[in-house]
mmCIF file as gemmi writes it, N, C-alpha and C atoms, coordinates in Angstrom:
data_model
loop_
_atom_site.group_PDB
_atom_site.id
_atom_site.type_symbol
_atom_site.label_atom_id
_atom_site.label_alt_id
_atom_site.label_comp_id
_atom_site.label_asym_id
_atom_site.label_entity_id
_atom_site.label_seq_id
_atom_site.pdbx_PDB_ins_code
_atom_site.Cartn_x
_atom_site.Cartn_y
_atom_site.Cartn_z
_atom_site.occupancy
_atom_site.B_iso_or_equiv
_atom_site.pdbx_formal_charge
_atom_site.auth_seq_id
_atom_site.auth_asym_id
_atom_site.pdbx_PDB_model_num
ATOM 1 N N . UNK Axp A 1 ? 262.431 116.061 2.639 1 0 ? 1 A 1
ATOM 2 C CA . UNK Axp A 1 ? 261.106 116.794 2.803 1 0 ? 1 A 1
ATOM 3 C C . UNK Axp A 1 ? 261.79 117.73 2.611 1 0 ? 1 A 1
ATOM 4 N N . UNK Axp A 2 ? 261.135 118.847 1.724 1 0 ? 2 A 1
ATOM 5 C CA . UNK Axp A 2 ? 261.356 120.193 1.468 1 0 ? 2 A 1
ATOM 6 C C . UNK Axp A 2 ? 261.152 121.31 2.918 1 0 ? 2 A 1
ATOM 7 N N . UNK Axp A 3 ? 261.126 122.408 3.002 1 0 ? 3 A 1
ATOM 8 C CA . UNK Axp A 3 ? 261.613 123.09 4.16 1 0 ? 3 A 1
ATOM 9 C C . UNK Axp A 3 ? 260.563 123.674 4.45 1 0 ? 3 A 1
ATOM 10 N N . UNK Axp A 4 ? 259.331 124.024 3.203 1 0 ? 4 A 1
ATOM 11 C CA . UNK Axp A 4 ? 257.348 124.437 3.409 1 0 ? 4 A 1
ATOM 12 C C . UNK Axp A 4 ? 257.317 123.134 4.506 1 0 ? 4 A 1
ATOM 13 N N . UNK Axp A 5 ? 257.057 121.994 3.892 1 0 ? 5 A 1
ATOM 14 C CA . UNK Axp A 5 ? 256.892 120.94 4.894 1 0 ? 5 A 1
ATOM 15 C C . UNK Axp A 5 ? 257.4 120.793 6.065 1 0 ? 5 A 1
ATOM 16 N N . UNK Axp A 6 ? 258.85 120.883 6.27 1 0 ? 6 A 1
ATOM 17 C CA . UNK Axp A 6 ? 258.802 120.591 7.367 1 0 ? 6 A 1
ATOM 18 C C . UNK Axp A 6 ? 258.486 121.903 8.517 1 0 ? 6 A 1
ATOM 19 N N . UNK Axp A 7 ? 258.585 123.123 8.237 1 0 ? 7 A 1
ATOM 20 C CA . UNK Axp A 7 ? 257.748 124.633 8.833 1 0 ? 7 A 1
ATOM 21 C C . UNK Axp A 7 ? 255.913 123.681 9.282 1 0 ? 7 A 1
ATOM 22 N N . UNK Axp A 8 ? 255.429 123.456 8.26 1 0 ? 8 A 1
ATOM 23 C CA . UNK Axp A 8 ? 253.94 122.838 8.724 1 0 ? 8 A 1
ATOM 24 C C . UNK Axp A 8 ? 253.97 121.616 9.393 1 0 ? 8 A 1
ATOM 25 N N . UNK Axp A 9 ? 255.226 120.832 9.341 1 0 ? 9 A 1
ATOM 26 C CA . UNK Axp A 9 ? 254.646 119.939 10.238 1 0 ? 9 A 1
ATOM 27 C C . UNK Axp A 9 ? 255.326 120.077 11.853 1 0 ? 9 A 1
ATOM 28 N N . UNK Axp A 10 ? 256.277 121.277 11.948 1 0 ? 10 A 1
ATOM 29 C CA . UNK Axp A 10 ? 256.619 121.055 13.114 1 0 ? 10 A 1
ATOM 30 C C . UNK Axp A 10 ? 255.338 122.269 13.646 1 0 ? 10 A 1
ATOM 31 N N . UNK Axp A 11 ? 255.545 122.992 13.12 1 0 ? 11 A 1
ATOM 32 C CA . UNK Axp A 11 ? 253.519 124.145 13.446 1 0 ? 11 A 1
ATOM 33 C C . UNK Axp A 11 ? 252.793 123.379 13.847 1 0 ? 11 A 1
ATOM 34 N N . UNK Axp A 12 ? 252.463 121.81 13.258 1 0 ? 12 A 1
ATOM 35 C CA . UNK Axp A 12 ? 251.063 121.41 13.021 1 0 ? 12 A 1
ATOM 36 C C . UNK Axp A 12 ? 251.807 120.843 14.238 1 0 ? 12 A 1
ATOM 37 N N . UNK Axp A 13 ? 253.019 119.884 15.085 1 0 ? 13 A 1
ATOM 38 C CA . UNK Axp A 13 ? 253.228 119.323 16.19 1 0 ? 13 A 1
ATOM 39 C C . UNK Axp A 13 ? 253.054 119.786 17.12 1 0 ? 13 A 1
ATOM 40 N N . UNK Axp A 14 ? 253.688 121.303 17.421 1 0 ? 14 A 1
ATOM 41 C CA . UNK Axp A 14 ? 254.026 122.255 18.099 1 0 ? 14 A 1
ATOM 42 C C . UNK Axp A 14 ? 253.087 122.847 18.668 1 0 ? 14 A 1
ATOM 43 N N . UNK Axp A 15 ? 251.844 123.337 18.054 1 0 ? 15 A 1
ATOM 44 C CA . UNK Axp A 15 ? 250.595 124.556 18.391 1 0 ? 15 A 1
ATOM 45 C C . UNK Axp A 15 ? 249.665 124.144 18.253 1 0 ? 15 A 1
ATOM 46 N N . UNK Axp A 16 ? 249.202 122.889 17.712 1 0 ? 16 A 1
ATOM 47 C CA . UNK Axp A 16 ? 248.021 122.288 17.105 1 0 ? 16 A 1
ATOM 48 C C . UNK Axp A 16 ? 246.852 123.022 16.555 1 0 ? 16 A 1
ATOM 49 N N . UNK Axp A 17 ? 247.353 123.492 15.387 1 0 ? 17 A 1
ATOM 50 C CA . UNK Axp A 17 ? 246.458 125.509 15.088 1 0 ? 17 A 1
ATOM 51 C C . UNK Axp A 17 ? 245.488 124.515 14.324 1 0 ? 17 A 1
ATOM 52 N N . UNK Axp A 18 ? 244.841 125.835 14.444 1 0 ? 18 A 1
ATOM 53 C CA . UNK Axp A 18 ? 243.286 125.432 13.634 1 0 ? 18 A 1
ATOM 54 C C . UNK Axp A 18 ? 243.159 126.084 12.469 1 0 ? 18 A 1
ATOM 55 N N . UNK Axp A 19 ? 244.218 126.833 12.214 1 0 ? 19 A 1
ATOM 56 C CA . UNK Axp A 19 ? 244.304 127.184 10.636 1 0 ? 19 A 1
ATOM 57 C C . UNK Axp A 19 ? 245.819 127.64 11.01 1 0 ? 19 A 1
ATOM 58 N N . UNK Axp A 20 ? 246.675 126.932 9.495 1 0 ? 20 A 1
ATOM 59 C CA . UNK Axp A 20 ? 248.324 127.178 9.126 1 0 ? 20 A 1
ATOM 60 C C . UNK Axp A 20 ? 247.976 127.19 6.961 1 0 ? 20 A 1
ATOM 61 N N . UNK Axp A 21 ? 249.118 128.315 7.592 1 0 ? 21 A 1
ATOM 62 C CA . UNK Axp A 21 ? 249.305 129.056 5.592 1 0 ? 21 A 1
ATOM 63 C C . UNK Axp A 21 ? 250.583 128.934 6.277 1 0 ? 21 A 1
ATOM 64 N N . UNK Axp A 22 ? 251.324 128.173 5.114 1 0 ? 22 A 1
ATOM 65 C CA . UNK Axp A 22 ? 253.067 128.151 4.794 1 0 ? 22 A 1
ATOM 66 C C . UNK Axp A 22 ? 253.257 128.904 3.386 1 0 ? 22 A 1
ATOM 67 N N . UNK Axp A 23 ? 253.423 130.219 3.031 1 0 ? 23 A 1
ATOM 68 C CA . UNK Axp A 23 ? 253.643 130.398 2.444 1 0 ? 23 A 1
ATOM 69 C C . UNK Axp A 23 ? 255.398 130.543 1.997 1 0 ? 23 A 1
ATOM 70 N N . UNK Axp A 24 ? 255.592 130.134 0.709 1 0 ? 24 A 1
ATOM 71 C CA . UNK Axp A 24 ? 256.961 130.779 0.496 1 0 ? 24 A 1
ATOM 72 C C . UNK Axp A 24 ? 257.408 131.828 -0.24 1 0 ? 24 A 1
ATOM 73 N N . UNK Axp A 25 ? 257.992 132.709 0.015 1 0 ? 25 A 1
ATOM 74 C CA . UNK Axp A 25 ? 258.131 133.646 -0.949 1 0 ? 25 A 1
ATOM 75 C C . UNK Axp A 25 ? 259.169 134.437 -1.261 1 0 ? 25 A 1
ATOM 76 N N . UNK Axp A 26 ? 260.214 132.995 -1.73 1 0 ? 26 A 1
ATOM 77 C CA . UNK Axp A 26 ? 261.348 133.062 -1.744 1 0 ? 26 A 1
ATOM 78 C C . UNK Axp A 26 ? 261.29 134.121 -3.226 1 0 ? 26 A 1
ATOM 79 N N . UNK Axp A 27 ? 260.69 133.83 -4.788 1 0 ? 27 A 1
ATOM 80 C CA . UNK Axp A 27 ? 260.615 134.497 -5.345 1 0 ? 27 A 1
ATOM 81 C C . UNK Axp A 27 ? 260.881 135.273 -5.347 1 0 ? 27 A 1
ATOM 82 N N . UNK Axp A 28 ? 259.845 136.505 -4.848 1 0 ? 28 A 1
ATOM 83 C CA . UNK Axp A 28 ? 259.542 137.907 -4.592 1 0 ? 28 A 1
ATOM 84 C C . UNK Axp A 28 ? 261.109 138.568 -4.221 1 0 ? 28 A 1
ATOM 85 N N . UNK Axp A 29 ? 262.284 137.612 -3.447 1 0 ? 29 A 1
ATOM 86 C CA . UNK Axp A 29 ? 263.458 138.436 -2.799 1 0 ? 29 A 1
ATOM 87 C C . UNK Axp A 29 ? 264.782 137.59 -3.726 1 0 ? 29 A 1
ATOM 88 N N . UNK Axp A 30 ? 264.212 137.601 -5.328 1 0 ? 30 A 1
ATOM 89 C CA . UNK Axp A 30 ? 265.681 136.991 -5.787 1 0 ? 30 A 1
ATOM 90 C C . UNK Axp A 30 ? 266.739 138.095 -5.856 1 0 ? 30 A 1
ATOM 91 N N . UNK Axp A 31 ? 267.55 138.397 -5.713 1 0 ? 31 A 1
ATOM 92 C CA . UNK Axp A 31 ? 269.24 138.808 -5.897 1 0 ? 31 A 1
ATOM 93 C C . UNK Axp A 31 ? 268.979 139.849 -4.191 1 0 ? 31 A 1
ATOM 94 N N . UNK Axp A 32 ? 267.846 139.038 -3.532 1 0 ? 32 A 1
ATOM 95 C CA . UNK Axp A 32 ? 267.921 140.272 -1.848 1 0 ? 32 A 1
ATOM 96 C C . UNK Axp A 32 ? 268.819 139.207 -1.295 1 0 ? 32 A 1
ATOM 97 N N . UNK Axp A 33 ? 269.447 139.82 0 1 0 ? 33 A 1
ATOM 98 C CA . UNK Axp A 33 ? 270.744 139.114 0.947 1 0 ? 33 A 1
ATOM 99 C C . UNK Axp A 33 ? 269.688 137.983 1.146 1 0 ? 33 A 1
ATOM 100 N N . UNK Axp A 34 ? 270.062 136.684 1.432 1 0 ? 34 A 1
ATOM 101 C CA . UNK Axp A 34 ? 269.886 135.495 2.05 1 0 ? 34 A 1
ATOM 102 C C . UNK Axp A 34 ? 269.425 134.903 0.89 1 0 ? 34 A 1
ATOM 103 N N . UNK Axp A 35 ? 268.84 134.974 -0.385 1 0 ? 35 A 1
ATOM 104 C CA . UNK Axp A 35 ? 268.354 134.516 -1.071 1 0 ? 35 A 1
ATOM 105 C C . UNK Axp A 35 ? 269.11 133.426 -1.628 1 0 ? 35 A 1
ATOM 106 N N . UNK Axp A 36 ? 268.926 131.864 -2.282 1 0 ? 36 A 1
ATOM 107 C CA . UNK Axp A 36 ? 270.004 131.221 -2.391 1 0 ? 36 A 1
ATOM 108 C C . UNK Axp A 36 ? 268.575 130.513 -3.727 1 0 ? 36 A 1
ATOM 109 N N . UNK Axp A 37 ? 269.61 130.175 -4.47 1 0 ? 37 A 1
ATOM 110 C CA . UNK Axp A 37 ? 269.734 129.257 -6.128 1 0 ? 37 A 1
ATOM 111 C C . UNK Axp A 37 ? 268.418 128.004 -4.934 1 0 ? 37 A 1
ATOM 112 N N . UNK Axp A 38 ? 267.037 127.898 -5.632 1 0 ? 38 A 1
ATOM 113 C CA . UNK Axp A 38 ? 266.247 126.88 -5.348 1 0 ? 38 A 1
ATOM 114 C C . UNK Axp A 38 ? 265.066 127.388 -4.283 1 0 ? 38 A 1
ATOM 115 N N . UNK Axp A 39 ? 264.915 128.763 -4.164 1 0 ? 39 A 1
ATOM 116 C CA . UNK Axp A 39 ? 264.579 129.069 -3.165 1 0 ? 39 A 1
ATOM 117 C C . UNK Axp A 39 ? 264.248 128.913 -1.841 1 0 ? 39 A 1
ATOM 118 N N . UNK Axp A 40 ? 263.049 128.662 -1.327 1 0 ? 40 A 1
ATOM 119 C CA . UNK Axp A 40 ? 262.455 127.835 0.242 1 0 ? 40 A 1
ATOM 120 C C . UNK Axp A 40 ? 263.62 128.626 1.337 1 0 ? 40 A 1
ATOM 121 N N . UNK Axp A 41 ? 263.643 130.032 1.07 1 0 ? 41 A 1
ATOM 122 C CA . UNK Axp A 41 ? 264.969 130.611 1.772 1 0 ? 41 A 1
ATOM 123 C C . UNK Axp A 41 ? 263.771 131.979 2.626 1 0 ? 41 A 1
ATOM 124 N N . UNK Axp A 42 ? 262.535 132.449 2.27 1 0 ? 42 A 1
ATOM 125 C CA . UNK Axp A 42 ? 261.929 133.393 3.103 1 0 ? 42 A 1
ATOM 126 C C . UNK Axp A 42 ? 260.212 132.795 2.993 1 0 ? 42 A 1
ATOM 127 N N . UNK Axp A 43 ? 259.85 133.136 3.955 1 0 ? 43 A 1
ATOM 128 C CA . UNK Axp A 43 ? 258.676 132.348 4.297 1 0 ? 43 A 1
ATOM 129 C C . UNK Axp A 43 ? 257.408 133.412 4.945 1 0 ? 43 A 1
ATOM 130 N N . UNK Axp A 44 ? 256.03 133.32 4.476 1 0 ? 44 A 1
ATOM 131 C CA . UNK Axp A 44 ? 255.112 133.686 5.226 1 0 ? 44 A 1
ATOM 132 C C . UNK Axp A 44 ? 254.947 132.732 5.823 1 0 ? 44 A 1
ATOM 133 N N . UNK Axp A 45 ? 254.319 132.742 7.723 1 0 ? 45 A 1
ATOM 134 C CA . UNK Axp A 45 ? 253.174 131.881 8.059 1 0 ? 45 A 1
ATOM 135 C C . UNK Axp A 45 ? 252.095 132.889 8.974 1 0 ? 45 A 1
ATOM 136 N N . UNK Axp A 46 ? 250.966 131.992 8.163 1 0 ? 46 A 1
ATOM 137 C CA . UNK Axp A 46 ? 249.459 133.326 9.193 1 0 ? 46 A 1
ATOM 138 C C . UNK Axp A 46 ? 248.736 131.411 10.048 1 0 ? 46 A 1
ATOM 139 N N . UNK Axp A 47 ? 249.019 131.226 11.258 1 0 ? 47 A 1
ATOM 140 C CA . UNK Axp A 47 ? 248.924 130.675 12.069 1 0 ? 47 A 1
ATOM 141 C C . UNK Axp A 47 ? 247.699 130.88 13.284 1 0 ? 47 A 1
ATOM 142 N N . UNK Axp A 48 ? 246.746 130.545 13.396 1 0 ? 48 A 1
ATOM 143 C CA . UNK Axp A 48 ? 245.617 130.178 14.649 1 0 ? 48 A 1
ATOM 144 C C . UNK Axp A 48 ? 245.138 129.292 15.015 1 0 ? 48 A 1
ATOM 145 N N . UNK Axp A 49 ? 245.994 129.66 16.463 1 0 ? 49 A 1
ATOM 146 C CA . UNK Axp A 49 ? 246.412 128.488 17.449 1 0 ? 49 A 1
ATOM 147 C C . UNK Axp A 49 ? 245.587 129.145 19.046 1 0 ? 49 A 1
ATOM 148 N N . UNK Axp A 50 ? 244.665 127.506 19.733 1 0 ? 50 A 1
ATOM 149 C CA . UNK Axp A 50 ? 244.451 128.362 20.946 1 0 ? 50 A 1
ATOM 150 C C . UNK Axp A 50 ? 245.478 128.65 21.752 1 0 ? 50 A 1
ATOM 151 N N . UNK Axp A 51 ? 246.636 127.612 21.69 1 0 ? 51 A 1
ATOM 152 C CA . UNK Axp A 51 ? 247.883 128.15 22.151 1 0 ? 51 A 1
ATOM 153 C C . UNK Axp A 51 ? 248.61 129.143 22.492 1 0 ? 51 A 1
ATOM 154 N N . UNK Axp A 52 ? 247.848 130.424 21.919 1 0 ? 52 A 1
ATOM 155 C CA . UNK Axp A 52 ? 248.27 131.862 21.685 1 0 ? 52 A 1
ATOM 156 C C . UNK Axp A 52 ? 247.369 132.724 22.417 1 0 ? 52 A 1
ATOM 157 N N . UNK Axp A 53 ? 246.309 132.219 22.848 1 0 ? 53 A 1
ATOM 158 C CA . UNK Axp A 53 ? 245.593 132.995 24.051 1 0 ? 53 A 1
ATOM 159 C C . UNK Axp A 53 ? 246.365 133.359 24.794 1 0 ? 53 A 1
ATOM 160 N N . UNK Axp A 54 ? 245.972 134.69 25.126 1 0 ? 54 A 1
ATOM 161 C CA . UNK Axp A 54 ? 246.934 135.284 26.23 1 0 ? 54 A 1
ATOM 162 C C . UNK Axp A 54 ? 247.685 135.52 26.187 1 0 ? 54 A 1
ATOM 163 N N . UNK Axp A 55 ? 248.406 135.071 25.248 1 0 ? 55 A 1
ATOM 164 C CA . UNK Axp A 55 ? 250.178 135.76 24.908 1 0 ? 55 A 1
ATOM 165 C C . UNK Axp A 55 ? 250.167 137.353 24.01 1 0 ? 55 A 1
ATOM 166 N N . UNK Axp A 56 ? 251.145 137.652 24.299 1 0 ? 56 A 1
ATOM 167 C CA . UNK Axp A 56 ? 251.338 139.166 23.323 1 0 ? 56 A 1
ATOM 168 C C . UNK Axp A 56 ? 252.265 138.758 22.31 1 0 ? 56 A 1
ATOM 169 N N . UNK Axp A 57 ? 251.744 139.523 21.341 1 0 ? 57 A 1
ATOM 170 C CA . UNK Axp A 57 ? 252.764 139.13 19.737 1 0 ? 57 A 1
ATOM 171 C C . UNK Axp A 57 ? 253.856 139.079 19.944 1 0 ? 57 A 1
ATOM 172 N N . UNK Axp A 58 ? 254.661 139.459 21.092 1 0 ? 58 A 1
ATOM 173 C CA . UNK Axp A 58 ? 256.445 138.718 21.448 1 0 ? 58 A 1
ATOM 174 C C . UNK Axp A 58 ? 256.168 137.573 21.739 1 0 ? 58 A 1
ATOM 175 N N . UNK Axp A 59 ? 255.135 137.055 22.434 1 0 ? 59 A 1
ATOM 176 C CA . UNK Axp A 59 ? 255.512 135.969 22.887 1 0 ? 59 A 1
ATOM 177 C C . UNK Axp A 59 ? 255.2 134.744 22.24 1 0 ? 59 A 1
ATOM 178 N N . UNK Axp A 60 ? 254.16 135.174 21.137 1 0 ? 60 A 1
ATOM 179 C CA . UNK Axp A 60 ? 253.608 134.397 19.637 1 0 ? 60 A 1
ATOM 180 C C . UNK Axp A 60 ? 254.925 134.022 19.348 1 0 ? 60 A 1
ATOM 181 N N . UNK Axp A 61 ? 255.366 135.233 18.761 1 0 ? 61 A 1
ATOM 182 C CA . UNK Axp A 61 ? 256.18 135.573 17.836 1 0 ? 61 A 1
ATOM 183 C C . UNK Axp A 61 ? 257.812 134.187 18.272 1 0 ? 61 A 1
ATOM 184 N N . UNK Axp A 62 ? 258.244 134.139 19.627 1 0 ? 62 A 1
ATOM 185 C CA . UNK Axp A 62 ? 258.463 132.987 20.367 1 0 ? 62 A 1
ATOM 186 C C . UNK Axp A 62 ? 258.777 131.782 19.949 1 0 ? 62 A 1
ATOM 187 N N . UNK Axp A 63 ? 257.309 131.541 20.347 1 0 ? 63 A 1
ATOM 188 C CA . UNK Axp A 63 ? 256.744 130.337 19.99 1 0 ? 63 A 1
ATOM 189 C C . UNK Axp A 63 ? 257.232 129.672 18.79 1 0 ? 63 A 1
ATOM 190 N N . UNK Axp A 64 ? 256.514 130.462 17.664 1 0 ? 64 A 1
ATOM 191 C CA . UNK Axp A 64 ? 256.809 130.005 16.09 1 0 ? 64 A 1
ATOM 192 C C . UNK Axp A 64 ? 258.164 130.03 16.367 1 0 ? 64 A 1
ATOM 193 N N . UNK Axp A 65 ? 259.151 130.83 16.664 1 0 ? 65 A 1
ATOM 194 C CA . UNK Axp A 65 ? 260.735 130.698 16.09 1 0 ? 65 A 1
ATOM 195 C C . UNK Axp A 65 ? 261.015 129.525 17.406 1 0 ? 65 A 1
ATOM 196 N N . UNK Axp A 66 ? 261.161 129.558 18.523 1 0 ? 66 A 1
ATOM 197 C CA . UNK Axp A 66 ? 261.528 127.781 18.934 1 0 ? 66 A 1
ATOM 198 C C . UNK Axp A 66 ? 261.018 126.863 18.378 1 0 ? 66 A 1
ATOM 199 N N . UNK Axp A 67 ? 259.834 126.599 17.363 1 0 ? 67 A 1
ATOM 200 C CA . UNK Axp A 67 ? 259.549 125.611 16.844 1 0 ? 67 A 1
ATOM 201 C C . UNK Axp A 67 ? 260.191 125.168 15.602 1 0 ? 67 A 1
ATOM 202 N N . UNK Axp A 68 ? 260.367 126.565 15.058 1 0 ? 68 A 1
ATOM 203 C CA . UNK Axp A 68 ? 261.391 126.65 13.765 1 0 ? 68 A 1
ATOM 204 C C . UNK Axp A 68 ? 262.733 126.495 13.745 1 0 ? 68 A 1
ATOM 205 N N . UNK Axp A 69 ? 263.241 126.461 15.145 1 0 ? 69 A 1
ATOM 206 C CA . UNK Axp A 69 ? 264.604 127.229 15.253 1 0 ? 69 A 1
ATOM 207 C C . UNK Axp A 69 ? 265.932 126.174 14.519 1 0 ? 69 A 1
ATOM 208 N N . UNK Axp A 70 ? 265.522 124.915 13.738 1 0 ? 70 A 1
ATOM 209 C CA . UNK Axp A 70 ? 266.711 124.493 13.098 1 0 ? 70 A 1
ATOM 210 C C . UNK Axp A 70 ? 266.661 125.065 11.657 1 0 ? 70 A 1
ATOM 211 N N . UNK Axp A 71 ? 265.478 125.176 11.149 1 0 ? 71 A 1
ATOM 212 C CA . UNK Axp A 71 ? 264.966 125.879 9.936 1 0 ? 71 A 1
ATOM 213 C C . UNK Axp A 71 ? 265.664 127.316 10.03 1 0 ? 71 A 1
ATOM 214 N N . UNK Axp A 72 ? 265.288 127.853 11.01 1 0 ? 72 A 1
ATOM 215 C CA . UNK Axp A 72 ? 265.815 129.624 10.919 1 0 ? 72 A 1
ATOM 216 C C . UNK Axp A 72 ? 267.371 129.693 11.346 1 0 ? 72 A 1
ATOM 217 N N . UNK Axp A 73 ? 268.063 128.305 11.941 1 0 ? 73 A 1
ATOM 218 C CA . UNK Axp A 73 ? 269.59 128.402 11.857 1 0 ? 73 A 1
ATOM 219 C C . UNK Axp A 73 ? 270.004 127.809 10.263 1 0 ? 73 A 1
ATOM 220 N N . UNK Axp A 74 ? 269.199 127.392 9.833 1 0 ? 74 A 1
ATOM 221 C CA . UNK Axp A 74 ? 269.58 126.897 8.299 1 0 ? 74 A 1
ATOM 222 C C . UNK Axp A 74 ? 269.411 127.571 7.465 1 0 ? 74 A 1
ATOM 223 N N . UNK Axp A 75 ? 268.349 126.972 6.573 1 0 ? 75 A 1
ATOM 224 C CA . UNK Axp A 75 ? 268.112 127.036 5.096 1 0 ? 75 A 1
ATOM 225 C C . UNK Axp A 75 ? 267.278 129.149 5.323 1 0 ? 75 A 1
ATOM 226 N N . UNK Axp A 76 ? 266.13 129.404 6.274 1 0 ? 76 A 1
ATOM 227 C CA . UNK Axp A 76 ? 265.381 129.891 5.859 1 0 ? 76 A 1
ATOM 228 C C . UNK Axp A 76 ? 266.195 131.202 6.681 1 0 ? 76 A 1
ATOM 229 N N . UNK Axp A 77 ? 266.088 132.119 5.753 1 0 ? 77 A 1
ATOM 230 C CA . UNK Axp A 77 ? 266.725 133.555 5.768 1 0 ? 77 A 1
ATOM 231 C C . UNK Axp A 77 ? 265.505 134.548 6.568 1 0 ? 77 A 1
ATOM 232 N N . UNK Axp A 78 ? 264.213 134.309 6.422 1 0 ? 78 A 1
ATOM 233 C CA . UNK Axp A 78 ? 263.269 135.062 6.498 1 0 ? 78 A 1
ATOM 234 C C . UNK Axp A 78 ? 261.973 134.639 6.698 1 0 ? 78 A 1
ATOM 235 N N . UNK Axp A 79 ? 261.507 134.941 8.201 1 0 ? 79 A 1
ATOM 236 C CA . UNK Axp A 79 ? 259.901 134.359 8.116 1 0 ? 79 A 1
ATOM 237 C C . UNK Axp A 79 ? 259.125 135.336 8.949 1 0 ? 79 A 1
ATOM 238 N N . UNK Axp A 80 ? 258.33 135.913 8.141 1 0 ? 80 A 1
ATOM 239 C CA . UNK Axp A 80 ? 257.394 136.518 8.4 1 0 ? 80 A 1
ATOM 240 C C . UNK Axp A 80 ? 256.133 135.975 9.416 1 0 ? 80 A 1
ATOM 241 N N . UNK Axp A 81 ? 255.695 136.322 9.926 1 0 ? 81 A 1
ATOM 242 C CA . UNK Axp A 81 ? 254.87 136.152 11.118 1 0 ? 81 A 1
ATOM 243 C C . UNK Axp A 81 ? 253.208 136.752 11.529 1 0 ? 81 A 1
ATOM 244 N N . UNK Axp A 82 ? 252.148 136.176 11.203 1 0 ? 82 A 1
ATOM 245 C CA . UNK Axp A 82 ? 250.828 136.316 11.929 1 0 ? 82 A 1
ATOM 246 C C . UNK Axp A 82 ? 250.363 135.31 12.344 1 0 ? 82 A 1
ATOM 247 N N . UNK Axp A 83 ? 250.179 135.746 13.447 1 0 ? 83 A 1
ATOM 248 C CA . UNK Axp A 83 ? 250.092 134.68 15.091 1 0 ? 83 A 1
ATOM 249 C C . UNK Axp A 83 ? 248.692 134.828 15.783 1 0 ? 83 A 1
ATOM 250 N N . UNK Axp A 84 ? 247.582 134.544 15.957 1 0 ? 84 A 1
ATOM 251 C CA . UNK Axp A 84 ? 246.334 134.553 16.242 1 0 ? 84 A 1
ATOM 252 C C . UNK Axp A 84 ? 245.704 133.769 17.203 1 0 ? 84 A 1
ATOM 253 N N . UNK Axp A 85 ? 245.217 133.942 17.938 1 0 ? 85 A 1
ATOM 254 C CA . UNK Axp A 85 ? 244.626 133.207 18.716 1 0 ? 85 A 1
ATOM 255 C C . UNK Axp A 85 ? 242.982 133.518 18.131 1 0 ? 85 A 1
ATOM 256 N N . UNK Axp A 86 ? 242.27 132.856 18.072 1 0 ? 86 A 1
ATOM 257 C CA . UNK Axp A 86 ? 240.808 132.236 17.682 1 0 ? 86 A 1
ATOM 258 C C . UNK Axp A 86 ? 239.79 133.631 18.053 1 0 ? 86 A 1
ATOM 259 N N . UNK Axp A 87 ? 239.604 133.884 17.265 1 0 ? 87 A 1
ATOM 260 C CA . UNK Axp A 87 ? 238.32 134.707 17.543 1 0 ? 87 A 1
ATOM 261 C C . UNK Axp A 87 ? 238.976 136.095 16.738 1 0 ? 87 A 1
ATOM 262 N N . UNK Axp A 88 ? 240.668 136.422 16.71 1 0 ? 88 A 1
ATOM 263 C CA . UNK Axp A 88 ? 240.605 137.623 17.194 1 0 ? 88 A 1
ATOM 264 C C . UNK Axp A 88 ? 241.125 138.302 15.282 1 0 ? 88 A 1
């Protein structure tokens, strides 16, 4: 399973999102720190979930980071997060 698929699966299980977009931005970081041959190092995640209701931006990011701890400790070098509750 690729990193993008693993991110999608883990966020789906952890947050039951109403909307989820996972974009591999690695090609835009060629030659930058953390980039590796084959990509799958830099991602942008946009997620809308009821789990974020009443949570601060920092709390939401921590929830995403916790769900993706293995990926962040391994191949993923950078993760941009846009986490919203429904209606935001």
